[in-house]
A tleap script that builds the chain and sets N, CA, C and O, in Angstrom:
source leaprc.protein.ff14SB
mol = sequence {
  NMET ILE GLY ALA LEU VAL THR SER THR VAL
  ALA MET VAL ALA VAL ALA VAL LEU ALA PHE
  TRP THR ALA ARG ARG GLY ALA ALA GLY THR
  LEU PRO ARG ASN ASP PHE ILE GLY ILE ARG
  THR GLY ALA THR ARG ALA SER ASP GLU ALA
  TRP ILE ALA ALA HIE ARG ALA GLY ALA GLY
  ASP LEU ARG ARG SER GLY ILE GLY ALA GLY
  ALA THR ALA VAL LEU PRO TRP LEU VAL LEU
  LEU LEU PRO GLU ALA LEU ARG GLU PRO SER
  ILE ALA VAL VAL VAL LEU ALA GLY VAL ALA
  ALA LEU ILE GLY PHE SER LEU ARG ALA GLY
  VAL VAL GLY GLN ARG ALA ALA ARG ALA VAL
  THR GLU ARG CPRO
}
set mol.1.N position { 86.080 152.289 -217.265 }
set mol.1.CA position { 87.082 153.099 -218.034 }
set mol.1.C position { 88.489 153.033 -217.684 }
set mol.1.O position { 89.311 153.045 -218.600 }
set mol.2.N position { 88.885 152.961 -216.433 }
set mol.2.CA position { 90.269 152.718 -216.057 }
set mol.2.C position { 91.097 151.630 -216.449 }
set mol.2.O position { 92.298 151.656 -216.719 }
set mol.3.N position { 90.180 150.515 -216.447 }
set mol.3.CA position { 90.643 149.072 -217.284 }
set mol.3.C position { 91.236 149.152 -218.590 }
set mol.3.O position { 92.288 148.661 -219.000 }
set mol.4.N position { 90.312 149.911 -219.212 }
set mol.4.CA position { 90.673 150.136 -220.570 }
set mol.4.C position { 91.936 150.986 -220.713 }
set mol.4.O position { 92.806 150.671 -221.524 }
set mol.5.N position { 92.027 151.941 -220.016 }
set mol.5.CA position { 93.247 153.007 -220.039 }
set mol.5.C position { 94.476 152.158 -219.571 }
set mol.5.O position { 95.594 152.412 -220.019 }
set mol.6.N position { 94.289 151.249 -218.758 }
set mol.6.CA position { 95.466 150.442 -218.015 }
set mol.6.C position { 95.709 149.824 -219.424 }
set mol.6.O position { 96.705 150.177 -220.056 }
set mol.7.N position { 94.838 148.917 -219.941 }
set mol.7.CA position { 95.091 148.132 -220.992 }
set mol.7.C position { 95.833 148.880 -222.257 }
set mol.7.O position { 96.882 148.415 -222.705 }
set mol.8.N position { 95.303 149.922 -222.741 }
set mol.8.CA position { 95.839 150.574 -223.939 }
set mol.8.C position { 97.212 151.234 -223.228 }
set mol.8.O position { 98.161 151.168 -224.009 }
set mol.9.N position { 97.463 151.689 -222.282 }
set mol.9.CA position { 98.929 152.166 -221.636 }
set mol.9.C position { 99.942 151.085 -221.666 }
set mol.9.O position { 101.041 151.324 -222.166 }
set mol.10.N position { 99.661 149.881 -221.161 }
set mol.10.CA position { 100.371 148.890 -221.219 }
set mol.10.C position { 100.782 148.427 -222.917 }
set mol.10.O position { 101.922 148.252 -223.346 }
set mol.11.N position { 99.657 148.317 -223.589 }
set mol.11.CA position { 99.849 147.999 -224.885 }
set mol.11.C position { 100.645 149.133 -225.630 }
set mol.11.O position { 101.373 148.762 -226.551 }
set mol.12.N position { 100.598 150.241 -225.385 }
set mol.12.CA position { 101.519 151.498 -225.980 }
set mol.12.C position { 102.574 151.496 -225.837 }
set mol.12.O position { 103.343 151.704 -226.776 }
set mol.13.N position { 103.011 151.243 -224.519 }
set mol.13.CA position { 104.182 151.249 -223.748 }
set mol.13.C position { 104.962 150.225 -224.735 }
set mol.13.O position { 105.840 150.550 -225.535 }
set mol.14.N position { 104.511 149.060 -224.535 }
set mol.14.CA position { 105.033 147.936 -225.329 }
set mol.14.C position { 105.571 148.011 -226.839 }
set mol.14.O position { 106.555 147.442 -227.313 }
set mol.15.N position { 104.707 148.820 -227.426 }
set mol.15.CA position { 104.837 149.190 -228.936 }
set mol.15.C position { 105.908 150.097 -228.916 }
set mol.15.O position { 106.844 149.862 -229.680 }
set mol.16.N position { 105.960 151.131 -228.161 }
set mol.16.CA position { 107.010 152.265 -227.727 }
set mol.16.C position { 108.204 151.862 -228.080 }
set mol.16.O position { 108.896 152.133 -229.061 }
set mol.17.N position { 108.454 150.834 -226.707 }
set mol.17.CA position { 109.620 150.097 -226.602 }
set mol.17.C position { 110.068 149.488 -227.486 }
set mol.17.O position { 111.275 149.618 -227.692 }
set mol.18.N position { 109.347 148.670 -228.272 }
set mol.18.CA position { 109.593 147.974 -229.570 }
set mol.18.C position { 109.941 148.570 -230.792 }
set mol.18.O position { 110.621 148.021 -231.659 }
set mol.19.N position { 109.396 149.874 -230.859 }
set mol.19.CA position { 109.844 150.781 -231.888 }
set mol.19.C position { 111.077 151.291 -231.788 }
set mol.19.O position { 111.862 151.384 -232.732 }
set mol.20.N position { 111.333 151.707 -230.413 }
set mol.20.CA position { 112.699 152.499 -230.090 }
set mol.20.C position { 113.737 151.513 -230.137 }
set mol.20.O position { 114.814 151.896 -230.594 }
set mol.21.N position { 113.631 150.259 -229.739 }
set mol.21.CA position { 114.644 149.339 -230.135 }
set mol.21.C position { 114.946 149.009 -231.266 }
set mol.21.O position { 116.127 148.913 -231.599 }
set mol.22.N position { 113.860 148.749 -232.157 }
set mol.22.CA position { 114.158 148.675 -233.497 }
set mol.22.C position { 114.720 149.714 -234.307 }
set mol.22.O position { 115.362 149.513 -235.338 }
set mol.23.N position { 114.436 150.915 -233.769 }
set mol.23.CA position { 115.086 152.251 -234.412 }
set mol.23.C position { 116.556 152.042 -233.900 }
set mol.23.O position { 117.522 151.919 -234.654 }
set mol.24.N position { 116.606 152.018 -232.637 }
set mol.24.CA position { 118.233 151.942 -232.222 }
set mol.24.C position { 119.271 150.816 -232.869 }
set mol.24.O position { 120.464 150.987 -233.119 }
set mol.25.N position { 118.420 149.532 -233.084 }
set mol.25.CA position { 119.227 148.538 -233.728 }
set mol.25.C position { 119.418 148.739 -235.081 }
set mol.25.O position { 120.443 148.320 -235.620 }
set mol.26.N position { 118.392 149.444 -235.823 }
set mol.26.CA position { 118.523 149.857 -237.173 }
set mol.26.C position { 119.377 150.656 -237.557 }
set mol.26.O position { 120.252 150.318 -238.355 }
set mol.27.N position { 119.270 152.020 -236.995 }
set mol.27.CA position { 120.224 153.101 -236.877 }
set mol.27.C position { 121.801 152.414 -236.709 }
set mol.27.O position { 122.714 152.701 -237.483 }
set mol.28.N position { 121.914 151.681 -235.828 }
set mol.28.CA position { 123.339 150.890 -235.621 }
set mol.28.C position { 123.907 150.015 -236.689 }
set mol.28.O position { 125.113 149.860 -236.886 }
set mol.29.N position { 122.809 149.379 -237.454 }
set mol.29.CA position { 123.074 148.425 -238.589 }
set mol.29.C position { 123.192 147.091 -238.037 }
set mol.29.O position { 123.503 146.113 -238.717 }
set mol.30.N position { 122.949 147.063 -236.843 }
set mol.30.CA position { 122.845 145.524 -235.991 }
set mol.30.C position { 121.707 144.774 -236.120 }
set mol.30.O position { 121.751 143.584 -235.807 }
set mol.31.N position { 120.530 145.347 -236.594 }
set mol.31.CA position { 119.052 144.436 -236.574 }
set mol.31.C position { 119.302 143.451 -237.804 }
set mol.31.O position { 119.466 143.863 -238.952 }
set mol.32.N position { 119.312 142.295 -237.493 }
set mol.32.CA position { 119.417 141.146 -238.208 }
set mol.32.C position { 118.307 140.986 -239.169 }
set mol.32.O position { 117.263 141.614 -238.989 }
set mol.33.N position { 118.455 140.180 -240.192 }
set mol.33.CA position { 117.537 140.043 -241.141 }
set mol.33.C position { 116.295 139.222 -240.511 }
set mol.33.O position { 116.849 138.388 -239.795 }
set mol.34.N position { 115.178 139.070 -240.431 }
set mol.34.CA position { 114.127 138.583 -239.796 }
set mol.34.C position { 112.893 138.443 -240.323 }
set mol.34.O position { 112.469 139.233 -241.167 }
set mol.35.N position { 112.108 137.293 -239.818 }
set mol.35.CA position { 110.487 137.445 -240.436 }
set mol.35.C position { 109.491 138.177 -239.420 }
set mol.35.O position { 108.274 138.178 -239.609 }
set mol.36.N position { 110.114 138.810 -238.308 }
set mol.36.CA position { 109.273 139.199 -237.285 }
set mol.36.C position { 109.250 140.650 -237.165 }
set mol.36.O position { 108.162 141.199 -236.993 }
set mol.37.N position { 110.450 141.420 -237.244 }
set mol.37.CA position { 110.465 142.728 -236.772 }
set mol.37.C position { 111.502 143.678 -237.927 }
set mol.37.O position { 112.600 143.302 -238.337 }
set mol.38.N position { 110.846 144.902 -238.271 }
set mol.38.CA position { 111.683 145.565 -239.193 }
set mol.38.C position { 110.956 145.937 -240.391 }
set mol.38.O position { 109.735 145.784 -240.414 }
set mol.39.N position { 111.615 146.438 -241.446 }
set mol.39.CA position { 110.998 147.013 -242.541 }
set mol.39.C position { 111.281 145.802 -243.529 }
set mol.39.O position { 112.410 145.657 -244.000 }
set mol.40.N position { 110.417 145.080 -243.785 }
set mol.40.CA position { 110.451 143.802 -244.352 }
set mol.40.C position { 109.773 143.932 -245.757 }
set mol.40.O position { 108.554 144.031 -245.898 }
set mol.41.N position { 110.672 143.924 -246.778 }
set mol.41.CA position { 109.956 144.250 -248.230 }
set mol.41.C position { 111.075 143.376 -249.126 }
set mol.41.O position { 112.215 143.132 -248.730 }
set mol.42.N position { 110.585 143.009 -250.250 }
set mol.42.CA position { 111.480 142.304 -251.314 }
set mol.42.C position { 112.782 143.095 -251.439 }
set mol.42.O position { 113.811 142.438 -251.599 }
set mol.43.N position { 112.872 144.625 -251.377 }
set mol.43.CA position { 113.880 144.825 -251.588 }
set mol.43.C position { 114.779 145.205 -250.505 }
set mol.43.O position { 115.921 145.630 -250.678 }
set mol.44.N position { 114.164 145.019 -249.295 }
set mol.44.CA position { 114.861 145.216 -247.819 }
set mol.44.C position { 115.598 143.879 -247.715 }
set mol.44.O position { 116.769 143.851 -247.336 }
set mol.45.N position { 114.971 142.841 -248.027 }
set mol.45.CA position { 115.451 141.306 -247.875 }
set mol.45.C position { 116.400 140.933 -248.920 }
set mol.45.O position { 116.815 139.784 -248.768 }
set mol.46.N position { 116.865 141.538 -249.919 }
set mol.46.CA position { 117.310 141.236 -250.955 }
set mol.46.C position { 118.913 141.116 -250.666 }
set mol.46.O position { 119.606 140.448 -251.434 }
set mol.47.N position { 119.482 141.777 -249.541 }
set mol.47.CA position { 120.666 141.570 -249.136 }
set mol.47.C position { 120.870 142.198 -247.857 }
set mol.47.O position { 120.085 143.070 -247.484 }
set mol.48.N position { 121.939 141.808 -247.082 }
set mol.48.CA position { 122.174 142.198 -245.867 }
set mol.48.C position { 122.540 143.764 -245.690 }
set mol.48.O position { 122.376 144.448 -244.680 }
set mol.49.N position { 123.104 144.168 -246.993 }
set mol.49.CA position { 123.465 145.732 -247.298 }
set mol.49.C position { 122.066 146.410 -247.428 }
set mol.49.O position { 121.897 147.443 -246.780 }
set mol.50.N position { 121.003 145.917 -248.230 }
set mol.50.CA position { 120.018 146.400 -248.505 }
set mol.50.C position { 119.086 146.546 -247.146 }
set mol.50.O position { 118.419 147.547 -246.887 }
set mol.51.N position { 119.168 145.363 -246.332 }
set mol.51.CA position { 118.667 145.583 -244.943 }
set mol.51.C position { 119.051 146.818 -243.951 }
set mol.51.O position { 118.336 147.699 -243.473 }
set mol.52.N position { 120.450 146.557 -243.818 }
set mol.52.CA position { 121.052 147.582 -243.362 }
set mol.52.C position { 120.551 149.367 -243.854 }
set mol.52.O position { 120.055 150.275 -243.187 }
set mol.53.N position { 120.853 149.303 -244.920 }
set mol.53.CA position { 120.617 150.671 -245.913 }
set mol.53.C position { 119.154 151.111 -245.503 }
set mol.53.O position { 118.894 152.270 -245.178 }
set mol.54.N position { 118.219 150.092 -245.544 }
set mol.54.CA position { 116.642 150.458 -245.307 }
set mol.54.C position { 116.520 150.722 -243.616 }
set mol.54.O position { 115.846 151.689 -243.262 }
set mol.55.N position { 116.952 150.151 -242.922 }
set mol.55.CA position { 116.963 150.464 -241.527 }
set mol.55.C position { 117.637 151.760 -240.954 }
set mol.55.O position { 117.128 152.366 -240.011 }
set mol.56.N position { 118.420 152.032 -241.359 }
set mol.56.CA position { 119.530 153.083 -241.341 }
set mol.56.C position { 118.663 154.389 -241.734 }
set mol.56.O position { 118.676 155.378 -241.002 }
set mol.57.N position { 117.953 154.345 -242.855 }
set mol.57.CA position { 117.203 155.293 -243.550 }
set mol.57.C position { 115.845 155.505 -242.774 }
set mol.57.O position { 115.303 156.610 -242.736 }
set mol.58.N position { 115.366 154.472 -242.207 }
set mol.58.CA position { 114.094 154.582 -241.729 }
set mol.58.C position { 114.011 154.647 -240.177 }
set mol.58.O position { 112.933 154.550 -239.590 }
set mol.59.N position { 115.116 154.803 -239.585 }
set mol.59.CA position { 115.364 154.983 -238.244 }
set mol.59.C position { 114.558 156.077 -237.252 }
set mol.59.O position { 113.881 155.959 -236.231 }
set mol.60.N position { 114.915 157.008 -237.945 }
set mol.60.CA position { 114.140 158.355 -237.749 }
set mol.60.C position { 112.714 158.345 -237.471 }
set mol.60.O position { 112.201 158.802 -236.450 }
set mol.61.N position { 112.116 157.804 -238.426 }
set mol.61.CA position { 110.640 157.677 -238.665 }
set mol.61.C position { 110.204 156.354 -237.445 }
set mol.61.O position { 109.215 156.476 -236.722 }
set mol.62.N position { 111.122 155.133 -237.390 }
set mol.62.CA position { 110.616 154.558 -236.137 }
set mol.62.C position { 110.557 155.105 -234.832 }
set mol.62.O position { 109.692 154.883 -233.985 }
set mol.63.N position { 111.759 155.992 -234.723 }
set mol.63.CA position { 111.575 156.526 -233.273 }
set mol.63.C position { 110.603 157.471 -233.296 }
set mol.63.O position { 110.014 157.531 -232.217 }
set mol.64.N position { 110.194 158.265 -234.151 }
set mol.64.CA position { 108.776 159.175 -234.126 }
set mol.64.C position { 107.754 158.105 -233.965 }
set mol.64.O position { 106.865 158.433 -233.179 }
set mol.65.N position { 107.604 156.721 -234.571 }
set mol.65.CA position { 106.566 155.977 -234.220 }
set mol.65.C position { 106.741 155.760 -232.526 }
set mol.65.O position { 105.742 155.818 -231.810 }
set mol.66.N position { 107.621 155.594 -232.155 }
set mol.66.CA position { 107.707 155.386 -230.761 }
set mol.66.C position { 107.250 156.147 -229.894 }
set mol.66.O position { 106.628 155.847 -228.876 }
set mol.67.N position { 107.607 157.347 -230.352 }
set mol.67.CA position { 107.129 158.741 -229.527 }
set mol.67.C position { 105.577 158.661 -229.639 }
set mol.67.O position { 104.889 158.681 -228.618 }
set mol.68.N position { 104.949 158.557 -231.065 }
set mol.68.CA position { 103.537 158.289 -230.851 }
set mol.68.C position { 102.918 157.376 -229.972 }
set mol.68.O position { 101.791 157.528 -229.501 }
set mol.69.N position { 103.640 156.464 -229.768 }
set mol.69.CA position { 103.047 155.300 -228.991 }
set mol.69.C position { 103.147 155.656 -227.778 }
set mol.69.O position { 102.154 155.545 -227.060 }
set mol.70.N position { 104.437 156.199 -227.223 }
set mol.70.CA position { 104.482 156.776 -226.134 }
set mol.70.C position { 103.504 157.659 -225.623 }
set mol.70.O position { 103.009 157.523 -224.504 }
set mol.71.N position { 103.117 158.863 -226.682 }
set mol.71.CA position { 102.298 159.870 -226.169 }
set mol.71.C position { 100.872 159.642 -226.136 }
set mol.71.O position { 100.039 160.438 -225.702 }
set mol.72.N position { 100.582 158.156 -226.774 }
set mol.72.CA position { 99.286 157.570 -226.801 }
set mol.72.C position { 99.130 156.622 -225.435 }
set mol.72.O position { 98.028 156.201 -225.084 }
set mol.73.N position { 100.219 156.368 -224.791 }
set mol.73.CA position { 100.198 155.655 -223.363 }
set mol.73.C position { 99.766 156.785 -222.416 }
set mol.73.O position { 98.819 156.654 -221.641 }
set mol.74.N position { 100.442 157.806 -222.505 }
set mol.74.CA position { 100.374 158.806 -221.325 }
set mol.74.C position { 99.235 160.029 -221.619 }
set mol.74.O position { 98.577 160.339 -220.627 }
set mol.75.N position { 98.980 160.639 -222.671 }
set mol.75.CA position { 98.243 161.522 -222.646 }
set mol.75.C position { 96.509 161.239 -222.238 }
set mol.75.O position { 95.772 162.141 -221.839 }
set mol.76.N position { 96.151 160.046 -222.404 }
set mol.76.CA position { 94.779 159.767 -222.109 }
set mol.76.C position { 94.771 159.952 -220.533 }
set mol.76.O position { 93.713 160.318 -220.021 }
set mol.77.N position { 95.660 159.769 -219.888 }
set mol.77.CA position { 95.596 159.746 -218.426 }
set mol.77.C position { 95.567 161.453 -217.909 }
set mol.77.O position { 95.286 161.770 -216.754 }
set mol.78.N position { 95.856 162.287 -218.818 }
set mol.78.CA position { 95.629 163.736 -218.695 }
set mol.78.C position { 94.330 164.160 -218.644 }
set mol.78.O position { 93.872 164.997 -217.867 }
set mol.79.N position { 93.614 163.413 -219.696 }
set mol.79.CA position { 92.307 163.723 -220.149 }
set mol.79.C position { 91.348 163.489 -218.698 }
set mol.79.O position { 90.446 164.294 -218.472 }
set mol.80.N position { 91.577 162.472 -217.854 }
set mol.80.CA position { 91.076 162.386 -216.511 }
set mol.80.C position { 90.822 163.662 -215.757 }
set mol.80.O position { 89.884 163.704 -214.961 }
set mol.81.N position { 91.598 164.709 -215.956 }
set mol.81.CA position { 91.699 165.918 -215.371 }
set mol.81.C position { 90.420 166.716 -215.815 }
set mol.81.O position { 90.001 167.630 -215.105 }
set mol.82.N position { 89.676 166.302 -217.228 }
set mol.82.CA position { 88.906 167.046 -217.744 }
set mol.82.C position { 87.421 166.698 -216.739 }
set mol.82.O position { 87.279 165.759 -215.955 }
set mol.83.N position { 86.425 167.796 -217.074 }
set mol.83.CA position { 85.090 167.363 -216.568 }
set mol.83.C position { 84.418 165.810 -217.327 }
set mol.83.O position { 84.477 165.397 -218.485 }
set mol.84.N position { 83.968 165.398 -216.432 }
set mol.84.CA position { 83.593 163.932 -216.809 }
set mol.84.C position { 82.700 163.558 -218.178 }
set mol.84.O position { 82.788 162.525 -218.841 }
set mol.85.N position { 81.784 164.740 -218.412 }
set mol.85.CA position { 81.338 164.724 -219.824 }
set mol.85.C position { 82.455 164.798 -221.120 }
set mol.85.O position { 82.339 164.319 -222.248 }
set mol.86.N position { 83.231 165.341 -220.710 }
set mol.86.CA position { 84.429 165.400 -221.853 }
set mol.86.C position { 85.570 164.168 -221.933 }
set mol.86.O position { 86.348 163.988 -222.869 }
set mol.87.N position { 85.492 163.580 -221.031 }
set mol.87.CA position { 86.302 162.639 -220.854 }
set mol.87.C position { 86.480 161.433 -221.868 }
set mol.87.O position { 87.508 161.103 -222.460 }
set mol.88.N position { 85.334 160.911 -221.917 }
set mol.88.CA position { 85.382 159.805 -223.014 }
set mol.88.C position { 85.523 160.456 -224.513 }
set mol.88.O position { 86.378 159.912 -225.210 }
set mol.89.N position { 84.912 161.380 -225.017 }
set mol.89.CA position { 85.388 161.681 -226.483 }
set mol.89.C position { 86.776 162.271 -226.481 }
set mol.89.O position { 87.453 162.225 -227.508 }
set mol.90.N position { 87.279 162.880 -225.256 }
set mol.90.CA position { 88.732 163.376 -225.554 }
set mol.90.C position { 89.734 162.401 -225.555 }
set mol.90.O position { 90.760 162.478 -226.231 }
set mol.91.N position { 89.364 161.234 -224.595 }
set mol.91.CA position { 90.205 160.109 -224.958 }
set mol.91.C position { 90.323 159.522 -226.248 }
set mol.91.O position { 91.422 159.296 -226.755 }
set mol.92.N position { 89.409 159.304 -226.714 }
set mol.92.CA position { 89.057 158.616 -228.303 }
set mol.92.C position { 89.733 159.390 -229.035 }
set mol.92.O position { 90.578 158.831 -229.735 }
set mol.93.N position { 89.616 160.921 -229.141 }
set mol.93.CA position { 90.562 161.942 -230.113 }
set mol.93.C position { 91.934 161.560 -229.828 }
set mol.93.O position { 92.726 161.370 -230.751 }
set mol.94.N position { 92.295 161.424 -228.497 }
set mol.94.CA position { 94.075 161.391 -228.146 }
set mol.94.C position { 94.486 159.815 -228.575 }
set mol.94.O position { 95.645 159.611 -228.934 }
set mol.95.N position { 93.613 158.809 -228.537 }
set mol.95.CA position { 93.869 157.604 -228.815 }
set mol.95.C position { 94.048 157.486 -230.275 }
set mol.95.O position { 94.965 156.975 -230.917 }
set mol.96.N position { 93.096 158.002 -230.607 }
set mol.96.CA position { 93.122 157.981 -232.493 }
set mol.96.C position { 94.117 158.890 -233.040 }
set mol.96.O position { 94.464 158.739 -234.212 }
set mol.97.N position { 94.532 159.664 -232.444 }
set mol.97.CA position { 95.646 160.823 -233.202 }
set mol.97.C position { 97.121 160.066 -232.890 }
set mol.97.O position { 98.048 160.025 -233.699 }
set mol.98.N position { 97.134 159.463 -231.511 }
set mol.98.CA position { 98.312 158.737 -231.464 }
set mol.98.C position { 98.790 157.498 -232.570 }
set mol.98.O position { 99.820 157.354 -233.229 }
set mol.99.N position { 97.753 156.820 -232.467 }
set mol.99.CA position { 97.391 155.497 -233.230 }
set mol.99.C position { 97.511 156.162 -234.698 }
set mol.99.O position { 98.250 155.513 -235.438 }
set mol.100.N position { 97.006 157.188 -235.212 }
set mol.100.CA position { 97.479 157.859 -236.609 }
set mol.100.C position { 98.849 157.942 -236.639 }
set mol.100.O position { 99.464 157.313 -237.501 }
set mol.101.N position { 99.401 158.596 -235.860 }
set mol.101.CA position { 100.702 159.058 -235.875 }
set mol.101.C position { 101.655 157.890 -235.912 }
set mol.101.O position { 102.489 157.804 -236.813 }
set mol.102.N position { 101.549 156.974 -234.940 }
set mol.102.CA position { 102.145 155.726 -235.088 }
set mol.102.C position { 101.994 155.253 -236.340 }
set mol.102.O position { 103.046 155.003 -236.928 }
set mol.103.N position { 101.003 155.063 -236.906 }
set mol.103.CA position { 100.672 154.002 -238.482 }
set mol.103.C position { 101.485 154.891 -239.316 }
set mol.103.O position { 102.307 154.435 -240.111 }
set mol.104.N position { 101.255 156.304 -239.142 }
set mol.104.CA position { 101.703 157.290 -240.458 }
set mol.104.C position { 103.404 157.336 -240.492 }
set mol.104.O position { 104.031 157.286 -241.550 }
set mol.105.N position { 103.964 157.426 -239.317 }
set mol.105.CA position { 105.333 157.126 -239.089 }
set mol.105.C position { 105.781 155.868 -239.443 }
set mol.105.O position { 106.807 155.706 -240.104 }
set mol.106.N position { 105.154 155.060 -239.089 }
set mol.106.CA position { 105.768 153.482 -239.413 }
set mol.106.C position { 105.523 153.295 -241.040 }
set mol.106.O position { 106.459 152.794 -241.664 }
set mol.107.N position { 104.387 153.647 -241.734 }
set mol.107.CA position { 104.404 153.547 -243.199 }
set mol.107.C position { 105.634 154.241 -243.774 }
set mol.107.O position { 106.458 153.692 -244.506 }
set mol.108.N position { 105.672 155.754 -243.283 }
set mol.108.CA position { 106.825 156.402 -243.831 }
set mol.108.C position { 108.105 155.771 -243.582 }
set mol.108.O position { 109.006 155.913 -244.409 }
set mol.109.N position { 108.295 155.034 -242.444 }
set mol.109.CA position { 109.588 154.499 -242.405 }
set mol.109.C position { 109.718 153.172 -243.459 }
set mol.109.O position { 110.779 152.703 -243.870 }
set mol.110.N position { 108.776 152.842 -243.682 }
set mol.110.CA position { 108.874 151.895 -244.982 }
set mol.110.C position { 109.110 152.038 -245.980 }
set mol.110.O position { 109.753 151.253 -246.677 }
set mol.111.N position { 108.540 153.332 -246.392 }
set mol.111.CA position { 108.525 153.917 -247.718 }
set mol.111.C position { 110.048 154.479 -247.992 }
set mol.111.O position { 110.606 154.281 -249.071 }
set mol.112.N position { 110.612 155.136 -247.007 }
set mol.112.CA position { 112.039 155.415 -246.845 }
set mol.112.C position { 112.908 154.473 -246.785 }
set mol.112.O position { 113.884 154.525 -247.533 }
set mol.113.N position { 112.791 153.721 -246.147 }
set mol.113.CA position { 113.714 152.215 -246.000 }
set mol.113.C position { 113.459 151.508 -247.570 }
set mol.113.O position { 114.468 151.152 -248.178 }
set mol.114.N position { 112.802 151.411 -247.884 }
set mol.114.CA position { 112.133 150.703 -249.187 }
set mol.114.C position { 113.086 151.316 -250.642 }
set mol.114.O position { 113.529 150.697 -251.609 }
set mol.115.N position { 113.153 152.911 -250.247 }
set mol.115.CA position { 113.899 153.795 -251.352 }
set mol.115.C position { 115.304 153.393 -251.156 }
set mol.115.O position { 116.030 153.170 -252.124 }
set mol.116.N position { 115.774 153.278 -249.758 }
set mol.116.CA position { 117.170 153.344 -249.457 }
set mol.116.C position { 117.599 151.643 -249.972 }
set mol.116.O position { 118.636 151.467 -250.611 }
set mol.117.N position { 116.892 150.734 -249.696 }
set mol.117.CA position { 117.347 149.630 -250.226 }
set mol.117.C position { 117.314 149.355 -251.709 }
set mol.117.O position { 118.233 148.693 -252.193 }
set mol.118.N position { 116.352 149.798 -252.463 }
set mol.118.CA position { 116.286 150.136 -253.764 }
set mol.118.C position { 117.718 150.546 -254.294 }
set mol.118.O position { 118.468 149.942 -255.062 }
set mol.119.N position { 117.868 151.768 -253.643 }
set mol.119.CA position { 119.280 152.417 -254.041 }
set mol.119.C position { 120.618 151.749 -253.916 }
set mol.119.O position { 121.645 152.090 -254.504 }
set mol.120.N position { 120.462 150.662 -252.998 }
set mol.120.CA position { 121.586 149.879 -252.876 }
set mol.120.C position { 121.449 148.362 -253.855 }
set mol.120.O position { 122.387 147.861 -254.476 }
set mol.121.N position { 120.703 148.077 -253.823 }
set mol.121.CA position { 120.298 147.167 -254.986 }
set mol.121.C position { 120.515 147.299 -256.393 }
set mol.121.O position { 120.995 146.453 -257.148 }
set mol.122.N position { 120.112 148.443 -256.664 }
set mol.122.CA position { 120.198 149.064 -258.272 }
set mol.122.C position { 121.166 149.478 -258.515 }
set mol.122.O position { 121.188 150.044 -259.607 }
set mol.123.N position { 122.490 149.469 -257.726 }
set mol.123.CA position { 123.507 150.353 -258.024 }
set mol.123.C position { 124.364 149.586 -259.262 }
set mol.123.O position { 124.553 148.370 -259.292 }
set mol.124.N position { 124.788 150.432 -260.158 }
set mol.124.CA position { 125.557 149.810 -261.574 }
set mol.124.C position { 126.605 148.948 -261.112 }
set mol.124.O position { 127.325 148.363 -261.922 }
savepdb mol mol.pdb
quit
């Protein structure tokens, strides 16, 4: 069980760092358009202005994704304080809740970013 906790902790810390980095760069308007990271939709890729608007608008939710990933990295270790019979189900609940938060906030960042990008590209 410890090996799985270490693996999931390392993975979630990496995701948290990436989410916070993306949020910081997005909020500052310094995340360049690319094919690897960020809110990548047709509207956000339409122009540099749309890309910047999308990432500024979605930065808060990207930060929340990072918080969810960070919590998913740390909280399962606290579950080890519970009686042995409760550990595995509790770890499963904690990890699933954290991953759900990570996915939910990432999707919300995409929706908010898409709206901001469209507002930029659809100006008269």
